[in-house]
Structure formats: structure tokens, C-alpha cells
N, C-alpha and C positions, 0 to 999 in steps of 0.2 A: 509673316510674310513681309517682305521687304517694301517700302513704299515705291509708288508707281505713279506719275502723272503724266499726261498726253496732253498737248497743245497743237492743234492743227488748224491752218489757215489757207483758203484757196480762192481763188480768181475766177471768175467767168466772162465778165464784161470785156476785158483787156489784159494782155499780159503785163507782168511787171517791166519795166524799163531797166536798164542795167543800174541805174542810180538808186532806183526803189529796191531791186536785189541788193545793192551793197548796204543801203541803210537798215533793212530787215536782217542781214547777216550780223550785223555788230550787234543787235538785241542779246544775243546770247552764245556762249561757245559750243553749245550744243545742237545748235539750229542747223536744220536742213532747209536749202531755200533754192527753187527753182523759179522759172519765169511765171509760174501758175499755182505754185504751192509752198508751202511751208511748214514745217514739222520740228519740233522739241520735246524731248521725254526727258524726264529726269525719276532717278531713283532716288534722290536727296534734295533738298534746297530747293527753291520755287523760282518760277519766271519772274524776274525782278520788274518786268513793264506792265502796264494795262494792256491787257489781251484785246479789249474793246477798241482801245486807241490804234492799236496796231491793225485791228479790223477796219475800222473807220479810215486810217490813211493810206491803207495798201489794197486790201482785199475786199472778197464779197461774202464770204463765210467763215464761220469761226466755229471749232467744236472743243471742247474741253471734255476729260473724265479723268477720274482716279481709281485705283484700286479700290478706294472705301465707296466711292459712287460720285455725288454731285456732280452730274452732267452738266453741261451748258451746251446751247445750240443759239449763235447769233448769225444774224444776216443783215448785211448793208444792202441798201435801196437808193437809188438815185432819189433826190428829195422831191416831194410830190406825188410819187408815182403811187403810194399807197394813200389810201383816205386818212386826213387828220384824226378822224374818231375809230381809227382801225379797231380797237380794243374795247369800245362802247358795246354795253351788253353781255360783258365777259367779267366775271368777278373772279379776277387771277390772283388775287392775294399778294401781289408784288413779284410773284415767280414769273411772270411774263410782263416786260415792259415795253414801250414804242417810244424812242428819243429822236426828236427831229431836229437837224442841225441845219444849214444855209445851204450845204451841198450834198449831205447823204443824211438818210433816216437808217436808225438801227433796231431792229426787233431781236429782242436779246430774252432767250428763254433759259433760265437759269433754276435748276431743281437742286438747290445747295444741300438742302437736308433729306435727298433721296439716297438711301443706301445702296450700295452697289448688290447685285444678285449673287446668290449664294455659288453658282458656277462662274468662272472665269469667262469674262464676254469682253471682246475687243470690238471696239466702234469706230468707223473711220466716216469722216466728213464727205467724202464723194458720194456715198449712197443719201446722203441728206440735201445736197445742193439743189436738187430738182426742188425743193419746197419753195426756193426763191422766184422760180420762174411761175409756178402753181399761185403763188400769192401775189404777183405782179399781173396775173390773169385773172385775179379775183374768186379764186378756190380757197375758201376759207377753211378747210377741212382741217389744215394742220392747227389752227386757232382752237378748235372745237377739240381736237385730241388733247392738248397741252392744258385747257379745262377740265377735262375729265382726269388727267392727271394729278392736277392741282387738288382737284376735290377728295380724289382717293388719298394722296399725300394728308391733306388738312385731316381727312379721318383716322389715318394713323396716327398722326401727332396729337390728336386727343383723346387717345387709348383705344379707338374702336380698332378692334380685329376682324379685317375687312374679309379675310379668308377663313374664317371660323364657321360659315354656314348659317349664322343666326339671322334669321330675317328682322329687320329694325323698321320695314317700311309701316307696321301698323302704328309704332310708337311715334314714328315722325309725320304722319299723315301726308297729305297733298302736298304741303307746302315743304320746299328744300328748306332746311334750316341755316343755310348758307347763303341764303339770298335767292334772287330770281335769276333761273337757268338760262343760258343763250338758246336759240332755236337750234334743233338738230339740222345741220346742213344737209344739202341735197347729196345723194351717191355716198354715203359713208360705208356702205356694204361693198364698195368697189374702191377701195384705197389705193393710190399710186404707189410705187416701190419708196418712193421717199418718204411718204406719209407712214407706210408701215415702219419704214425704219424709225422714222421720229416715235411711234409707239412703242418700239422696240426699246429704244435708249430711254424712254421715259417709264418703262416695264409696267406697260397698260396691260392688263388680264385680257385675253382675247374674247372671254365670254363678255367683258365689259362692252368691249367695241362692238360685238355681235348684238348685244341690248341695246345699245344707242342705234345701230344700224337698222335695227325693226323699225325704228321711229323716222327713219329718215326717207323723204320723198326722193323721186327720181329728179335728176336734174332738167332743168327747160333747155334745149337748144335755142343758141341766139338765132335771131331773124335777120341778122345784117349780113349785108352780101356785097361784094367788091364794088358793084354798080351804087350800093347806097353812099360806100365812103367816096366814090368819084363826085355824085352830086353835092355831097356836102363839103366838099374841098372849095366849090364856088360861094359857100355861105362863108368862107373866112374872109376878114377884111385883107386888104392887099399888105397893109403893114404887117399883119401877123403870118402872113404867109412868107414873106421875106425873113422874118424873125426866125421861124421854122426852118427855112434853107441854109441861113447862117449857122444856126446850132446844128444842123446835118453836116455841115462841112465840118465843123470842129468834132463830129463824131460823138456826141453827145448821149451817153449811155441812157437808155430807157426813153429816147425821144418819140419813138412811134406809137408806144402807149400813150404818152402826153397828149400828142396829136390826135389819136382817135378818142379819145377821152373828150378832148375839147370839141371835136368833130360830131361825135354823139351829142353833146349838151346843145348843139346847134341844130341837130336833126331835127326834123319834123315830127319823130315817133320818140321823142326823148320821154314824154309823159308816159307814155304806154311801155315803154321797155326800161324804165327807170331800175337800176341796181342790176342790170345784166351785164357780163362780160363782155367789153369790146373786141379784145383781143383773141380770146380762145373760145370763144364760144359757151362759156359755162355761164349760168345763172348765179349770181352770188346775192340774189334776193332770200332772208330769212324766211322761206315760206314753210320751214318744217315747225314741228310743235315744241313748245318749250316743256321739257320734261324735268322735272327734280332729280337731282343726283341719286336722292333717295331711292327713287322708284326705278333709276336704271341700276342701282345696286342691288334691289331685290330681284329683279330680274336676271340680273347677269348670275346670281346665286342659283336662282331656276335652272338657268341655262347650264351652269357649271354641274350641277347635281345631275341633269340629264345626260350630260355628257360622259360623267362618271359611270351612270348604269350602262349606257351604251358600250363604253370600255368594258366594263365587267362581263357584258353578255356576249362581246366579241371573244374575250379571255376565254369563257367558259365553252364557245363552240370551238374555240382552236384547241382547246385541252381534250373536248370529247372528242375530236377529229384525231389528234396525238394518240390517245388512249385506244382508240377503235385500230388506228393502224399498226399500232404495236402488239394488241390483242390478235389480230390476222396475221402477224408474222413472228409468233413467239419464239419460234426455233431458232431463226436467224439472228434474235438478240441473245439469245443464250450462248449462241456459237461467238458472237460478238464479244461477250463476257468473257468467255474462254479464249480467245485470243488475244483479248486485253491483259489478262491477268498474266497468261503465259509470258507476255513481255518483260516480265519482272522488273518495271520500272516503278516510279513515282506517278509518273503519268499515267502509265496502262493500269495502276491501280485504282486511281482517281476514275479513269473510264470505265473499269469494270464495276465499279461500286456503284456508278451512276446508273449505269444500264439496270442492274439488279435492282435498284430504289424504283426505277420506272416500270420493272417487271411487277414488282410489288405492289406500286399503286394501280396498275391494271388490274389485277387480281383482285384486289379489295373492292375497286369499282365493277367490277363484273361478278364479284360475290363468289370467287374461285380461291379463296385464299387456303383452304386444307391442301389443294393440289399443288399450289405454288408452294407451301412449307416444305412439302414432302420433296419436291424437285430440287428446292434450296439445297435441303440437308444431303441429298445426295450429291449434287454438285459441288459443294463447298468442300466437303470431306478431304479431297486431295490437297486443298489449298491451305489447311488449316494452320500448317508448318510456314507461314509467310507471315510474320507478325506486323508486318508494315500494312498488309493487305486486311489482316484481322481488324485492325486497329481501324482503319478507313471504314469498315462494314458496323464495327459498333457505333462509331461517330453518326453513322446513317440509321442506328437505332435497331439493327438487326440482332436477334438473340441469339447466343451460342449456348449448347449445351455444355455443361460444367466442364468436362473431359477433352471439349474440343479447341480451348484456348491453350496453345502451347506454353510451356515453362519459360520465362524469361533468364 
């Protein structure tokens, strides 16, 4: 397969100016640029610039992936919107970094060692941009998803076959061998579309997400109301109010969240509500349990085994229903086989052979093989001079008396 790389950027806070579009446009002869989006695809060569520098200077989101894998998702935030200790408590082994500059901060989720899925999958940045607002609103589920993916990737890198069904929980015990686990965030069982898209990009097995969701508490609604904010504004010193008004006039990105956080810190209920989301109404406190990855992995295997058992049971029921339906209408199927073979085409022969195979399976299931064999011999006799049809029957293991197979 030929090489393929895709670099994509998007802006959400404000569109690019004409000067900015021109600056982005000269970065590559392959690049497509609009006021909110840039895309460059390569079937050979590479992007010659630092994509994170392009993100920092012009955009709010970035996505990279190649046909061999190595996905990267990066988001730009106004400086100070996210806490300095954003990644505290997450052992992310450098696959996730949080870089703070004077004007913007960048969260970079880079899984360079993650191989592409077996089937071709295309990813688009638009499905992931919602993560930015969610993180600014204090929803940290994206970080937990990245932690799960990093632990899974680390296990693969150390030679563990995470899909072989072997339970290693007893060997590893209660403590995760890779360090302390972060607290399971609230509402992990009800991911947003952007969070699910991130899980897809990082190839998180659904059973692992379900195992973690079973340990996830419900989100605690915020108790902050509009009247609270109105009363807290009076607590701001006059110089701080004027400063916010000036920054508002300059359309500073993320200003409302900064104001709400400062007002909350001044509010009388700050100690009771510490860690809550001031903008979106979601609690950001780590109220969930700290569950070692080994325990989640063991539980995910049990879930996968249960799903497989349920799938097999559904297939068994569907097959039973199919066999019963054919058994109750056998004459119609025999006529269908006759009509198909009479067309004299390869497609007709395939259809007739498939119908006869189903009739044989039905007879075996209902222990009526002698009747089927007698009917099959009588039915097939007029058609044994069709070598292409006979070949298809033989491929499906239909036996023929010696004199039935025509001379070649």
C-alpha cells in the first residue's frame, strides 16, 4: 500500500484573517486553506514544518494520522484556562503533554507507536473539536480515555497480548504495576460524541470503556446560578472589573471562563464547591475510585467473553429460526433451486447450490436425511450434464453416484 499522511487544523474561537490565511497557504504546495480549516495530504514526502507551531500560531485544533497509524490530537487553549496541574495524577508516559506559553497552552495527545487498525479507517478533526470546550468546562473524561489508551499501548509494547483472553489480575494483584491510577471520572458511561471519537482514534476496545464506566460515579450538578454570579461581581475590585471590560473589548478568547473562575474563588461557597465546573455545570472533582489498569483489563476480558457468548446465542437463535422457516417451506425452496439452475448461468448455479446446501442442513438438523437424499437424487438427475453446476455441488460436498458425473 502506498504511503498516506493527513494533517488537519481547525479554528473555533475566531476565523483566520486574510494575512493569516496567506501565511498558512505558503506552508505547503498541497495545503487547502479556508478561514476556519486547513488540510494537507501526502502520498510521499512529509510536512516540512512543525504542525504544533502551526497550531499555536493560527488554529485551535490539530489532527494527524497516517496509514501506518501514529495518531496525534492537539488542542490550543487561551493561557490560564486550564489548570497548571492539568495532568497531575495521570501516568501518561509522555504520550500526553501540556505545554504552557505566555499566550496559549497546548494539550498534545500523541500515540506515535500505535499501529493503524487492520481495516482502513479515516478520522476527521471536526468530530474531535468538542473536546476543547469540554476540557475548558472542566470535563476531564478525555484525559482518562487517553490514560486508558496509554496503559493499553504500554502493555502491548511490553509484549502482553491484551486480546488473548488470559486473566493476569491474580499475578499483578491489587496494585497496578505501572503506578497509581487516576480516579475514574464521572459519567464515563455516557461519553460525548467527541470523547467517543477520541476513543476511536486511540483504538480503545469498547469492553475496556465499559469496564471503566462500571466504576464511574454520576456527575454532580453545579449549584451555581445566575444570581450567584451577579452577586459575586460586586466582590471584584474596581480595577479588576475595568481590566475585564478592556479585555472584553479586545475579544480575548476564553475570557468568560476566566472571569467565572475568579468570581468563584471570591464567592462565599468556594470551599464547599471546590473543584466544580463554573461554566458547564459538571463536577470536575475526582470523586471516583482509583482502579488499577490491571483490574480494569481483567474486567474488560470478562465483559468481552460475556458479549461473545451473547453473540453466539443470538446467532444460534437466528439459525434455529432460519432452519425452521426453510423446513416449513421446503417445496418452495426446491422450486427456487430448480428455477435458479434453469437460468443456465454461473450466478444461477451458485444460487441453486446454496439453496440445496441449506435444504441439506435443514434435513440434518431435523434428522430427515434419508428423505432429503432420495429427493436430491431424483431432483439432480436431469442436471448432471451441467458440468459447471456439478462442480459447484461437489465443492459443497454433495456426493454423486459414479455414473452421474458427465465425461469431460
